[in-house]
mmCIF file of the N, C-alpha and C atoms, coordinates in Angstrom:
data_MODEL
# 
_entry.id   MODEL 
# 
loop_
_atom_site.group_PDB 
_atom_site.id 
_atom_site.type_symbol 
_atom_site.label_atom_id 
_atom_site.label_alt_id 
_atom_site.label_comp_id 
_atom_site.label_asym_id 
_atom_site.label_entity_id 
_atom_site.label_seq_id 
_atom_site.pdbx_PDB_ins_code 
_atom_site.Cartn_x 
_atom_site.Cartn_y 
_atom_site.Cartn_z 
_atom_site.occupancy 
_atom_site.B_iso_or_equiv 
_atom_site.pdbx_formal_charge 
_atom_site.auth_seq_id 
_atom_site.auth_comp_id 
_atom_site.auth_asym_id 
_atom_site.auth_atom_id 
_atom_site.pdbx_PDB_model_num 
ATOM 1   N N  . ILE A 1 1  ? -21.776 -9.575  10.985 1.00 0.00 ? 1  ILE A N  1 
ATOM 2   C CA . ILE A 1 1  ? -20.666 -9.524  9.591  1.00 0.00 ? 1  ILE A CA 1 
ATOM 3   C C  . ILE A 1 1  ? -19.194 -8.285  10.649 1.00 0.00 ? 1  ILE A C  1 
ATOM 4   N N  . HIS A 1 2  ? -18.389 -8.758  10.576 1.00 0.00 ? 2  HIS A N  1 
ATOM 5   C CA . HIS A 1 2  ? -17.487 -7.766  11.048 1.00 0.00 ? 2  HIS A CA 1 
ATOM 6   C C  . HIS A 1 2  ? -16.324 -8.009  9.831  1.00 0.00 ? 2  HIS A C  1 
ATOM 7   N N  . ILE A 1 3  ? -15.816 -6.642  9.904  1.00 0.00 ? 3  ILE A N  1 
ATOM 8   C CA . ILE A 1 3  ? -14.824 -6.462  9.145  1.00 0.00 ? 3  ILE A CA 1 
ATOM 9   C C  . ILE A 1 3  ? -13.488 -6.074  9.732  1.00 0.00 ? 3  ILE A C  1 
ATOM 10  N N  . GLU A 1 4  ? -12.175 -6.692  9.095  1.00 0.00 ? 4  GLU A N  1 
ATOM 11  C CA . GLU A 1 4  ? -11.494 -6.586  9.703  1.00 0.00 ? 4  GLU A CA 1 
ATOM 12  C C  . GLU A 1 4  ? -10.054 -6.942  9.105  1.00 0.00 ? 4  GLU A C  1 
ATOM 13  N N  . GLN A 1 5  ? -9.234  -5.893  8.740  1.00 0.00 ? 5  GLN A N  1 
ATOM 14  C CA . GLN A 1 5  ? -8.020  -6.492  7.533  1.00 0.00 ? 5  GLN A CA 1 
ATOM 15  C C  . GLN A 1 5  ? -8.448  -6.431  6.122  1.00 0.00 ? 5  GLN A C  1 
ATOM 16  N N  . GLN A 1 6  ? -9.562  -5.580  5.505  1.00 0.00 ? 6  GLN A N  1 
ATOM 17  C CA . GLN A 1 6  ? -10.167 -5.561  4.460  1.00 0.00 ? 6  GLN A CA 1 
ATOM 18  C C  . GLN A 1 6  ? -10.239 -6.874  4.293  1.00 0.00 ? 6  GLN A C  1 
ATOM 19  N N  . THR A 1 7  ? -11.135 -7.765  5.362  1.00 0.00 ? 7  THR A N  1 
ATOM 20  C CA . THR A 1 7  ? -11.528 -8.754  4.975  1.00 0.00 ? 7  THR A CA 1 
ATOM 21  C C  . THR A 1 7  ? -12.612 -8.804  6.103  1.00 0.00 ? 7  THR A C  1 
ATOM 22  N N  . MET A 1 8  ? -14.223 -9.607  5.514  1.00 0.00 ? 8  MET A N  1 
ATOM 23  C CA . MET A 1 8  ? -15.670 -9.520  5.854  1.00 0.00 ? 8  MET A CA 1 
ATOM 24  C C  . MET A 1 8  ? -15.464 -10.604 6.706  1.00 0.00 ? 8  MET A C  1 
ATOM 25  N N  . PHE A 1 9  ? -15.863 -10.990 7.852  1.00 0.00 ? 9  PHE A N  1 
ATOM 26  C CA . PHE A 1 9  ? -16.181 -12.307 8.411  1.00 0.00 ? 9  PHE A CA 1 
ATOM 27  C C  . PHE A 1 9  ? -17.337 -12.457 8.534  1.00 0.00 ? 9  PHE A C  1 
ATOM 28  N N  . GLU A 1 10 ? -18.092 -13.202 8.624  1.00 0.00 ? 10 GLU A N  1 
ATOM 29  C CA . GLU A 1 10 ? -19.598 -13.329 9.376  1.00 0.00 ? 10 GLU A CA 1 
ATOM 30  C C  . GLU A 1 10 ? -19.798 -14.240 10.997 1.00 0.00 ? 10 GLU A C  1 
ATOM 31  N N  . TYR A 1 11 ? -20.193 -13.779 11.709 1.00 0.00 ? 11 TYR A N  1 
ATOM 32  C CA . TYR A 1 11 ? -20.386 -14.759 12.585 1.00 0.00 ? 11 TYR A CA 1 
ATOM 33  C C  . TYR A 1 11 ? -22.158 -14.496 13.222 1.00 0.00 ? 11 TYR A C  1 
ATOM 34  N N  . THR A 1 12 ? -22.226 -15.945 13.913 1.00 0.00 ? 12 THR A N  1 
ATOM 35  C CA . THR A 1 12 ? -23.667 -16.195 14.114 1.00 0.00 ? 12 THR A CA 1 
ATOM 36  C C  . THR A 1 12 ? -23.781 -15.700 15.463 1.00 0.00 ? 12 THR A C  1 
ATOM 37  N N  . GLY A 1 13 ? -24.939 -15.361 16.079 1.00 0.00 ? 13 GLY A N  1 
ATOM 38  C CA . GLY A 1 13 ? -25.260 -15.394 17.408 1.00 0.00 ? 13 GLY A CA 1 
ATOM 39  C C  . GLY A 1 13 ? -25.004 -14.273 18.018 1.00 0.00 ? 13 GLY A C  1 
ATOM 40  N N  . ASN A 1 14 ? -25.109 -14.043 19.399 1.00 0.00 ? 14 ASN A N  1 
ATOM 41  C CA . ASN A 1 14 ? -25.053 -12.675 19.742 1.00 0.00 ? 14 ASN A CA 1 
ATOM 42  C C  . ASN A 1 14 ? -23.896 -12.225 20.041 1.00 0.00 ? 14 ASN A C  1 
ATOM 43  N N  . TYR A 1 15 ? -23.637 -11.086 20.626 1.00 0.00 ? 15 TYR A N  1 
ATOM 44  C CA . TYR A 1 15 ? -21.994 -10.455 20.842 1.00 0.00 ? 15 TYR A CA 1 
ATOM 45  C C  . TYR A 1 15 ? -20.961 -11.198 21.875 1.00 0.00 ? 15 TYR A C  1 
ATOM 46  N N  . SER A 1 16 ? -22.061 -11.802 22.934 1.00 0.00 ? 16 SER A N  1 
ATOM 47  C CA . SER A 1 16 ? -20.999 -12.609 23.155 1.00 0.00 ? 16 SER A CA 1 
ATOM 48  C C  . SER A 1 16 ? -20.455 -13.896 22.449 1.00 0.00 ? 16 SER A C  1 
ATOM 49  N N  . SER A 1 17 ? -20.836 -14.510 21.655 1.00 0.00 ? 17 SER A N  1 
ATOM 50  C CA . SER A 1 17 ? -20.820 -15.956 20.662 1.00 0.00 ? 17 SER A CA 1 
ATOM 51  C C  . SER A 1 17 ? -19.906 -14.918 19.777 1.00 0.00 ? 17 SER A C  1 
ATOM 52  N N  . PHE A 1 18 ? -19.823 -13.918 19.419 1.00 0.00 ? 18 PHE A N  1 
ATOM 53  C CA . PHE A 1 18 ? -18.902 -13.171 17.911 1.00 0.00 ? 18 PHE A CA 1 
ATOM 54  C C  . PHE A 1 18 ? -17.430 -13.089 19.298 1.00 0.00 ? 18 PHE A C  1 
ATOM 55  N N  . GLU A 1 19 ? -17.499 -12.702 20.244 1.00 0.00 ? 19 GLU A N  1 
ATOM 56  C CA . GLU A 1 19 ? -16.458 -12.152 21.136 1.00 0.00 ? 19 GLU A CA 1 
ATOM 57  C C  . GLU A 1 19 ? -15.672 -13.908 21.111 1.00 0.00 ? 19 GLU A C  1 
ATOM 58  N N  . VAL A 1 20 ? -16.178 -15.057 21.812 1.00 0.00 ? 20 VAL A N  1 
ATOM 59  C CA . VAL A 1 20 ? -15.713 -16.552 21.155 1.00 0.00 ? 20 VAL A CA 1 
ATOM 60  C C  . VAL A 1 20 ? -15.412 -16.328 20.264 1.00 0.00 ? 20 VAL A C  1 
ATOM 61  N N  . GLN A 1 21 ? -15.968 -16.080 19.347 1.00 0.00 ? 21 GLN A N  1 
ATOM 62  C CA . GLN A 1 21 ? -15.674 -17.024 18.118 1.00 0.00 ? 21 GLN A CA 1 
ATOM 63  C C  . GLN A 1 21 ? -14.362 -16.332 17.176 1.00 0.00 ? 21 GLN A C  1 
ATOM 64  N N  . ARG A 1 22 ? -14.366 -14.742 17.741 1.00 0.00 ? 22 ARG A N  1 
ATOM 65  C CA . ARG A 1 22 ? -13.379 -13.987 17.399 1.00 0.00 ? 22 ARG A CA 1 
ATOM 66  C C  . ARG A 1 22 ? -11.993 -14.666 17.692 1.00 0.00 ? 22 ARG A C  1 
ATOM 67  N N  . ALA A 1 23 ? -11.996 -14.219 18.901 1.00 0.00 ? 23 ALA A N  1 
ATOM 68  C CA . ALA A 1 23 ? -11.021 -14.935 20.137 1.00 0.00 ? 23 ALA A CA 1 
ATOM 69  C C  . ALA A 1 23 ? -10.481 -16.155 19.503 1.00 0.00 ? 23 ALA A C  1 
ATOM 70  N N  . THR A 1 24 ? -11.271 -17.351 19.294 1.00 0.00 ? 24 THR A N  1 
ATOM 71  C CA . THR A 1 24 ? -10.826 -18.552 18.528 1.00 0.00 ? 24 THR A CA 1 
ATOM 72  C C  . THR A 1 24 ? -10.118 -18.406 17.842 1.00 0.00 ? 24 THR A C  1 
ATOM 73  N N  . ARG A 1 25 ? -10.621 -17.551 16.608 1.00 0.00 ? 25 ARG A N  1 
ATOM 74  C CA . ARG A 1 25 ? -10.122 -17.264 14.990 1.00 0.00 ? 25 ARG A CA 1 
ATOM 75  C C  . ARG A 1 25 ? -9.324  -16.689 15.059 1.00 0.00 ? 25 ARG A C  1 
ATOM 76  N N  . LEU A 1 26 ? -8.774  -15.725 16.337 1.00 0.00 ? 26 LEU A N  1 
ATOM 77  C CA . LEU A 1 26 ? -7.434  -15.192 16.305 1.00 0.00 ? 26 LEU A CA 1 
ATOM 78  C C  . LEU A 1 26 ? -6.008  -15.865 16.829 1.00 0.00 ? 26 LEU A C  1 
ATOM 79  N N  . ALA A 1 27 ? -6.592  -16.407 17.974 1.00 0.00 ? 27 ALA A N  1 
ATOM 80  C CA . ALA A 1 27 ? -6.009  -17.656 18.631 1.00 0.00 ? 27 ALA A CA 1 
ATOM 81  C C  . ALA A 1 27 ? -5.221  -19.067 17.356 1.00 0.00 ? 27 ALA A C  1 
ATOM 82  N N  . GLN A 1 28 ? -6.019  -19.286 16.939 1.00 0.00 ? 28 GLN A N  1 
ATOM 83  C CA . GLN A 1 28 ? -5.583  -20.519 15.375 1.00 0.00 ? 28 GLN A CA 1 
ATOM 84  C C  . GLN A 1 28 ? -4.934  -19.512 14.588 1.00 0.00 ? 28 GLN A C  1 
ATOM 85  N N  . GLN A 1 29 ? -5.377  -18.453 14.158 1.00 0.00 ? 29 GLN A N  1 
ATOM 86  C CA . GLN A 1 29 ? -4.305  -17.450 12.891 1.00 0.00 ? 29 GLN A CA 1 
ATOM 87  C C  . GLN A 1 29 ? -2.848  -17.572 13.570 1.00 0.00 ? 29 GLN A C  1 
ATOM 88  N N  . GLN A 1 30 ? -2.944  -17.223 14.997 1.00 0.00 ? 30 GLN A N  1 
ATOM 89  C CA . GLN A 1 30 ? -1.340  -17.125 15.649 1.00 0.00 ? 30 GLN A CA 1 
ATOM 90  C C  . GLN A 1 30 ? -0.566  -17.970 15.833 1.00 0.00 ? 30 GLN A C  1 
ATOM 91  N N  . ALA A 1 31 ? -1.154  -19.387 16.257 1.00 0.00 ? 31 ALA A N  1 
ATOM 92  C CA . ALA A 1 31 ? -0.386  -20.395 16.038 1.00 0.00 ? 31 ALA A CA 1 
ATOM 93  C C  . ALA A 1 31 ? -0.235  -20.987 14.633 1.00 0.00 ? 31 ALA A C  1 
ATOM 94  N N  . MET A 1 32 ? -1.110  -20.752 13.679 1.00 0.00 ? 32 MET A N  1 
ATOM 95  C CA . MET A 1 32 ? -1.005  -21.492 12.590 1.00 0.00 ? 32 MET A CA 1 
ATOM 96  C C  . MET A 1 32 ? 0.454   -20.082 12.036 1.00 0.00 ? 32 MET A C  1 
ATOM 97  N N  . TYR A 1 33 ? 0.390   -18.799 12.312 1.00 0.00 ? 33 TYR A N  1 
ATOM 98  C CA . TYR A 1 33 ? 1.467   -18.328 11.923 1.00 0.00 ? 33 TYR A CA 1 
ATOM 99  C C  . TYR A 1 33 ? 2.482   -18.720 12.270 1.00 0.00 ? 33 TYR A C  1 
ATOM 100 N N  . GLU A 1 34 ? 2.327   -18.559 13.994 1.00 0.00 ? 34 GLU A N  1 
ATOM 101 C CA . GLU A 1 34 ? 4.217   -19.097 14.727 1.00 0.00 ? 34 GLU A CA 1 
ATOM 102 C C  . GLU A 1 34 ? 4.330   -20.817 14.102 1.00 0.00 ? 34 GLU A C  1 
ATOM 103 N N  . SER A 1 35 ? 3.797   -21.745 13.506 1.00 0.00 ? 35 SER A N  1 
ATOM 104 C CA . SER A 1 35 ? 4.249   -23.097 13.345 1.00 0.00 ? 35 SER A CA 1 
ATOM 105 C C  . SER A 1 35 ? 4.830   -22.541 11.531 1.00 0.00 ? 35 SER A C  1 
ATOM 106 N N  . GLN A 1 36 ? 4.358   -21.584 11.124 1.00 0.00 ? 36 GLN A N  1 
ATOM 107 C CA . GLN A 1 36 ? 4.528   -21.265 9.460  1.00 0.00 ? 36 GLN A CA 1 
ATOM 108 C C  . GLN A 1 36 ? 5.636   -20.937 9.390  1.00 0.00 ? 36 GLN A C  1 
ATOM 109 N N  . GLN A 1 37 ? 6.234   -19.879 10.765 1.00 0.00 ? 37 GLN A N  1 
ATOM 110 C CA . GLN A 1 37 ? 7.113   -19.191 10.907 1.00 0.00 ? 37 GLN A CA 1 
ATOM 111 C C  . GLN A 1 37 ? 8.769   -20.277 11.277 1.00 0.00 ? 37 GLN A C  1 
ATOM 112 N N  . GLN A 1 38 ? 8.422   -21.121 11.983 1.00 0.00 ? 38 GLN A N  1 
ATOM 113 C CA . GLN A 1 38 ? 9.088   -22.089 12.601 1.00 0.00 ? 38 GLN A CA 1 
ATOM 114 C C  . GLN A 1 38 ? 9.717   -23.383 11.287 1.00 0.00 ? 38 GLN A C  1 
ATOM 115 N N  . ARG A 1 39 ? 8.248   -23.360 10.170 1.00 0.00 ? 39 ARG A N  1 
ATOM 116 C CA . ARG A 1 39 ? 8.888   -24.340 9.291  1.00 0.00 ? 39 ARG A CA 1 
ATOM 117 C C  . ARG A 1 39 ? 9.695   -23.228 8.229  1.00 0.00 ? 39 ARG A C  1 
ATOM 118 N N  . VAL A 1 40 ? 9.316   -22.210 8.218  1.00 0.00 ? 40 VAL A N  1 
ATOM 119 C CA . VAL A 1 40 ? 10.901  -21.545 7.216  1.00 0.00 ? 40 VAL A CA 1 
ATOM 120 C C  . VAL A 1 40 ? 11.880  -21.561 7.956  1.00 0.00 ? 40 VAL A C  1 
ATOM 121 N N  . ALA A 1 41 ? 11.905  -20.582 9.202  1.00 0.00 ? 41 ALA A N  1 
ATOM 122 C CA . ALA A 1 41 ? 13.017  -20.860 9.964  1.00 0.00 ? 41 ALA A CA 1 
ATOM 123 C C  . ALA A 1 41 ? 13.871  -22.156 9.483  1.00 0.00 ? 41 ALA A C  1 
ATOM 124 N N  . HIS A 1 42 ? 13.276  -23.347 9.746  1.00 0.00 ? 42 HIS A N  1 
ATOM 125 C CA . HIS A 1 42 ? 14.130  -24.753 9.429  1.00 0.00 ? 42 HIS A CA 1 
ATOM 126 C C  . HIS A 1 42 ? 14.778  -24.665 8.267  1.00 0.00 ? 42 HIS A C  1 
ATOM 127 N N  . LEU A 1 43 ? 13.431  -24.239 7.210  1.00 0.00 ? 43 LEU A N  1 
ATOM 128 C CA . LEU A 1 43 ? 14.105  -24.902 5.756  1.00 0.00 ? 43 LEU A CA 1 
ATOM 129 C C  . LEU A 1 43 ? 15.765  -23.884 5.472  1.00 0.00 ? 43 LEU A C  1 
ATOM 130 N N  . GLN A 1 44 ? 15.279  -22.484 6.058  1.00 0.00 ? 44 GLN A N  1 
ATOM 131 C CA . GLN A 1 44 ? 16.054  -21.426 5.577  1.00 0.00 ? 44 GLN A CA 1 
ATOM 132 C C  . GLN A 1 44 ? 16.997  -21.926 6.216  1.00 0.00 ? 44 GLN A C  1 
ATOM 133 N N  . SER A 1 45 ? 17.317  -22.263 7.599  1.00 0.00 ? 45 SER A N  1 
ATOM 134 C CA . SER A 1 45 ? 18.710  -23.164 7.968  1.00 0.00 ? 45 SER A CA 1 
ATOM 135 C C  . SER A 1 45 ? 19.579  -23.944 7.310  1.00 0.00 ? 45 SER A C  1 
ATOM 136 N N  . TYR A 1 46 ? 18.184  -24.959 7.252  1.00 0.00 ? 46 TYR A N  1 
ATOM 137 C CA . TYR A 1 46 ? 19.187  -25.712 6.029  1.00 0.00 ? 46 TYR A CA 1 
ATOM 138 C C  . TYR A 1 46 ? 19.492  -25.248 4.802  1.00 0.00 ? 46 TYR A C  1 
ATOM 139 N N  . ILE A 1 47 ? 18.540  -24.494 3.734  1.00 0.00 ? 47 ILE A N  1 
ATOM 140 C CA . ILE A 1 47 ? 19.429  -23.396 2.598  1.00 0.00 ? 47 ILE A CA 1 
ATOM 141 C C  . ILE A 1 47 ? 20.587  -22.965 2.892  1.00 0.00 ? 47 ILE A C  1 
ATOM 142 N N  . ASP A 1 48 ? 21.087  -22.334 4.054  1.00 0.00 ? 48 ASP A N  1 
ATOM 143 C CA . ASP A 1 48 ? 22.004  -21.910 4.148  1.00 0.00 ? 48 ASP A CA 1 
ATOM 144 C C  . ASP A 1 48 ? 23.137  -22.512 4.984  1.00 0.00 ? 48 ASP A C  1 
ATOM 145 N N  . ARG A 1 49 ? 22.885  -23.723 5.400  1.00 0.00 ? 49 ARG A N  1 
ATOM 146 C CA . ARG A 1 49 ? 23.858  -24.815 5.195  1.00 0.00 ? 49 ARG A CA 1 
ATOM 147 C C  . ARG A 1 49 ? 24.633  -25.310 4.206  1.00 0.00 ? 49 ARG A C  1 
ATOM 148 N N  . PHE A 1 50 ? 23.308  -25.931 3.421  1.00 0.00 ? 50 PHE A N  1 
ATOM 149 C CA . PHE A 1 50 ? 23.849  -27.012 2.503  1.00 0.00 ? 50 PHE A CA 1 
ATOM 150 C C  . PHE A 1 50 ? 23.751  -26.167 0.491  1.00 0.00 ? 50 PHE A C  1 
ATOM 151 N N  . ARG A 1 51 ? 23.681  -24.647 0.800  1.00 0.00 ? 51 ARG A N  1 
ATOM 152 C CA . ARG A 1 51 ? 23.260  -24.181 -0.417 1.00 0.00 ? 51 ARG A CA 1 
ATOM 153 C C  . ARG A 1 51 ? 24.979  -24.221 -1.489 1.00 0.00 ? 51 ARG A C  1 
ATOM 154 N N  . ALA A 1 52 ? 26.014  -24.366 -0.460 1.00 0.00 ? 52 ALA A N  1 
ATOM 155 C CA . ALA A 1 52 ? 27.358  -24.571 -1.508 1.00 0.00 ? 52 ALA A CA 1 
ATOM 156 C C  . ALA A 1 52 ? 27.993  -25.959 -1.901 1.00 0.00 ? 52 ALA A C  1 
ATOM 157 N N  . LYS A 1 53 ? 27.435  -26.733 -0.761 1.00 0.00 ? 53 LYS A N  1 
ATOM 158 C CA . LYS A 1 53 ? 27.697  -27.996 -0.871 1.00 0.00 ? 53 LYS A CA 1 
ATOM 159 C C  . LYS A 1 53 ? 27.107  -28.841 -1.891 1.00 0.00 ? 53 LYS A C  1 
ATOM 160 N N  . ALA A 1 54 ? 28.181  -29.355 -3.271 1.00 0.00 ? 54 ALA A N  1 
ATOM 161 C CA . ALA A 1 54 ? 27.957  -30.099 -4.003 1.00 0.00 ? 54 ALA A CA 1 
ATOM 162 C C  . ALA A 1 54 ? 26.795  -31.132 -3.795 1.00 0.00 ? 54 ALA A C  1 
ATOM 163 N N  . THR A 1 55 ? 26.577  -32.047 -2.823 1.00 0.00 ? 55 THR A N  1 
ATOM 164 C CA . THR A 1 55 ? 26.056  -33.092 -3.108 1.00 0.00 ? 55 THR A CA 1 
ATOM 165 C C  . THR A 1 55 ? 24.645  -32.465 -2.178 1.00 0.00 ? 55 THR A C  1 
ATOM 166 N N  . LYS A 1 56 ? 24.300  -31.908 -2.115 1.00 0.00 ? 56 LYS A N  1 
ATOM 167 C CA . LYS A 1 56 ? 23.132  -31.218 -1.543 1.00 0.00 ? 56 LYS A CA 1 
ATOM 168 C C  . LYS A 1 56 ? 22.490  -29.928 -2.281 1.00 0.00 ? 56 LYS A C  1 
ATOM 169 N N  . ALA A 1 57 ? 23.100  -29.135 -2.944 1.00 0.00 ? 57 ALA A N  1 
ATOM 170 C CA . ALA A 1 57 ? 22.804  -28.199 -3.671 1.00 0.00 ? 57 ALA A CA 1 
ATOM 171 C C  . ALA A 1 57 ? 21.224  -28.249 -4.388 1.00 0.00 ? 57 ALA A C  1 
ATOM 172 N N  . GLN A 1 58 ? 20.997  -29.292 -5.008 1.00 0.00 ? 58 GLN A N  1 
ATOM 173 C CA . GLN A 1 58 ? 19.858  -29.736 -5.871 1.00 0.00 ? 58 GLN A CA 1 
ATOM 174 C C  . GLN A 1 58 ? 18.663  -29.871 -4.334 1.00 0.00 ? 58 GLN A C  1 
ATOM 175 N N  . GLN A 1 59 ? 19.019  -30.408 -3.611 1.00 0.00 ? 59 GLN A N  1 
ATOM 176 C CA . GLN A 1 59 ? 17.834  -30.450 -2.687 1.00 0.00 ? 59 GLN A CA 1 
ATOM 177 C C  . GLN A 1 59 ? 17.828  -28.487 -1.716 1.00 0.00 ? 59 GLN A C  1 
ATOM 178 N N  . ALA A 1 60 ? 18.694  -28.519 -1.970 1.00 0.00 ? 60 ALA A N  1 
ATOM 179 C CA . ALA A 1 60 ? 18.829  -26.876 -1.303 1.00 0.00 ? 60 ALA A CA 1 
ATOM 180 C C  . ALA A 1 60 ? 17.969  -26.251 -2.031 1.00 0.00 ? 60 ALA A C  1 
ATOM 181 N N  . GLN A 1 61 ? 18.177  -26.288 -3.525 1.00 0.00 ? 61 GLN A N  1 
ATOM 182 C CA . GLN A 1 61 ? 17.064  -25.419 -4.489 1.00 0.00 ? 61 GLN A CA 1 
ATOM 183 C C  . GLN A 1 61 ? 15.486  -25.736 -4.639 1.00 0.00 ? 61 GLN A C  1 
ATOM 184 N N  . ARG A 1 62 ? 15.779  -26.879 -4.314 1.00 0.00 ? 62 ARG A N  1 
ATOM 185 C CA . ARG A 1 62 ? 14.072  -27.480 -4.416 1.00 0.00 ? 62 ARG A CA 1 
ATOM 186 C C  . ARG A 1 62 ? 13.881  -26.815 -2.873 1.00 0.00 ? 62 ARG A C  1 
ATOM 187 N N  . ARG A 1 63 ? 14.445  -26.809 -1.615 1.00 0.00 ? 63 ARG A N  1 
ATOM 188 C CA . ARG A 1 63 ? 13.969  -25.783 -0.595 1.00 0.00 ? 63 ARG A CA 1 
ATOM 189 C C  . ARG A 1 63 ? 13.842  -24.312 -0.699 1.00 0.00 ? 63 ARG A C  1 
ATOM 190 N N  . ILE A 1 64 ? 14.493  -24.136 -1.097 1.00 0.00 ? 64 ILE A N  1 
ATOM 191 C CA . ILE A 1 64 ? 14.175  -22.531 -1.794 1.00 0.00 ? 64 ILE A CA 1 
ATOM 192 C C  . ILE A 1 64 ? 13.016  -22.483 -2.959 1.00 0.00 ? 64 ILE A C  1 
ATOM 193 N N  . LYS A 1 65 ? 12.662  -23.352 -3.721 1.00 0.00 ? 65 LYS A N  1 
ATOM 194 C CA . LYS A 1 65 ? 11.715  -22.965 -4.689 1.00 0.00 ? 65 LYS A CA 1 
ATOM 195 C C  . LYS A 1 65 ? 10.130  -23.337 -3.181 1.00 0.00 ? 65 LYS A C  1 
ATOM 196 N N  . THR A 1 66 ? 10.696  -23.975 -2.611 1.00 0.00 ? 66 THR A N  1 
ATOM 197 C CA . THR A 1 66 ? 9.390   -24.367 -1.568 1.00 0.00 ? 66 THR A CA 1 
ATOM 198 C C  . THR A 1 66 ? 8.836   -23.046 -1.220 1.00 0.00 ? 66 THR A C  1 
ATOM 199 N N  . LEU A 1 67 ? 10.186  -22.751 -0.221 1.00 0.00 ? 67 LEU A N  1 
ATOM 200 C CA . LEU A 1 67 ? 9.984   -21.241 0.053  1.00 0.00 ? 67 LEU A CA 1 
ATOM 201 C C  . LEU A 1 67 ? 9.335   -20.247 -0.921 1.00 0.00 ? 67 LEU A C  1 
ATOM 202 N N  . GLU A 1 68 ? 9.607   -20.309 -1.554 1.00 0.00 ? 68 GLU A N  1 
ATOM 203 C CA . GLU A 1 68 ? 8.940   -18.960 -2.955 1.00 0.00 ? 68 GLU A CA 1 
ATOM 204 C C  . GLU A 1 68 ? 7.834   -19.262 -2.730 1.00 0.00 ? 68 GLU A C  1 
ATOM 205 N N  . ARG A 1 69 ? 7.328   -20.804 -2.651 1.00 0.00 ? 69 ARG A N  1 
ATOM 206 C CA . ARG A 1 69 ? 5.748   -20.967 -2.979 1.00 0.00 ? 69 ARG A CA 1 
ATOM 207 C C  . ARG A 1 69 ? 5.164   -20.989 -1.930 1.00 0.00 ? 69 ARG A C  1 
ATOM 208 N N  . THR A 1 70 ? 5.527   -21.142 -0.549 1.00 0.00 ? 70 THR A N  1 
ATOM 209 C CA . THR A 1 70 ? 4.749   -20.579 0.458  1.00 0.00 ? 70 THR A CA 1 
ATOM 210 C C  . THR A 1 70 ? 4.170   -19.466 0.404  1.00 0.00 ? 70 THR A C  1 
ATOM 211 N N  . GLU A 1 71 ? 3.086   -19.640 1.159  1.00 0.00 ? 71 GLU A N  1 
ATOM 212 C CA . GLU A 1 71 ? 1.904   -18.229 1.248  1.00 0.00 ? 71 GLU A CA 1 
ATOM 213 C C  . GLU A 1 71 ? 2.023   -18.314 2.279  1.00 0.00 ? 71 GLU A C  1 
ATOM 214 N N  . LEU A 1 72 ? 2.330   -17.004 2.652  1.00 0.00 ? 72 LEU A N  1 
ATOM 215 C CA . LEU A 1 72 ? 2.786   -16.628 4.174  1.00 0.00 ? 72 LEU A CA 1 
ATOM 216 C C  . LEU A 1 72 ? 1.332   -16.067 4.736  1.00 0.00 ? 72 LEU A C  1 
ATOM 217 N N  . ILE A 1 73 ? 1.598   -16.921 5.897  1.00 0.00 ? 73 ILE A N  1 
ATOM 218 C CA . ILE A 1 73 ? 0.250   -16.426 7.109  1.00 0.00 ? 73 ILE A CA 1 
ATOM 219 C C  . ILE A 1 73 ? 0.374   -15.074 8.083  1.00 0.00 ? 73 ILE A C  1 
ATOM 220 N N  . ALA A 1 74 ? -0.015  -13.962 7.891  1.00 0.00 ? 74 ALA A N  1 
ATOM 221 C CA . ALA A 1 74 ? 0.117   -12.717 8.427  1.00 0.00 ? 74 ALA A CA 1 
ATOM 222 C C  . ALA A 1 74 ? -0.668  -12.694 10.190 1.00 0.00 ? 74 ALA A C  1 
ATOM 223 N N  . PRO A 1 75 ? 0.518   -12.634 10.675 1.00 0.00 ? 75 PRO A N  1 
ATOM 224 C CA . PRO A 1 75 ? 0.179   -12.734 11.980 1.00 0.00 ? 75 PRO A CA 1 
ATOM 225 C C  . PRO A 1 75 ? -0.751  -12.153 12.512 1.00 0.00 ? 75 PRO A C  1 
ATOM 226 N N  . ALA A 1 76 ? -1.767  -12.758 13.285 1.00 0.00 ? 76 ALA A N  1 
ATOM 227 C CA . ALA A 1 76 ? -3.122  -11.926 14.465 1.00 0.00 ? 76 ALA A CA 1 
ATOM 228 C C  . ALA A 1 76 ? -3.099  -10.475 14.775 1.00 0.00 ? 76 ALA A C  1 
ATOM 229 N N  . PRO A 1 77 ? -3.957  -9.595  14.182 1.00 0.00 ? 77 PRO A N  1 
ATOM 230 C CA . PRO A 1 77 ? -3.743  -8.546  14.674 1.00 0.00 ? 77 PRO A CA 1 
ATOM 231 C C  . PRO A 1 77 ? -4.298  -8.327  15.994 1.00 0.00 ? 77 PRO A C  1 
ATOM 232 N N  . VAL A 1 78 ? -3.674  -7.530  16.518 1.00 0.00 ? 78 VAL A N  1 
ATOM 233 C CA . VAL A 1 78 ? -3.667  -7.097  18.280 1.00 0.00 ? 78 VAL A CA 1 
ATOM 234 C C  . VAL A 1 78 ? -4.509  -5.511  18.541 1.00 0.00 ? 78 VAL A C  1 
ATOM 235 N N  . ASP A 1 79 ? -5.450  -5.964  19.121 1.00 0.00 ? 79 ASP A N  1 
ATOM 236 C CA . ASP A 1 79 ? -6.585  -4.436  19.359 1.00 0.00 ? 79 ASP A CA 1 
ATOM 237 C C  . ASP A 1 79 ? -5.606  -3.788  20.153 1.00 0.00 ? 79 ASP A C  1 
# 
């Protein structure tokens, strides 16, 4: 059992196994964070470009709502 950032994680195996599993989990979390940041930046650029354009305003509003509903992923903690 490992507690990190107010979250408990359970690992099986010995300490070496723990280190490998934790490194894998942190790498996945960082990759998901970076992917999400790219998606957020893409949506934000679309919103900035088309918010004032009458023909695209509804699409921009939908993307604003999508962005607001998005559950943000925290970056992987650095030791």
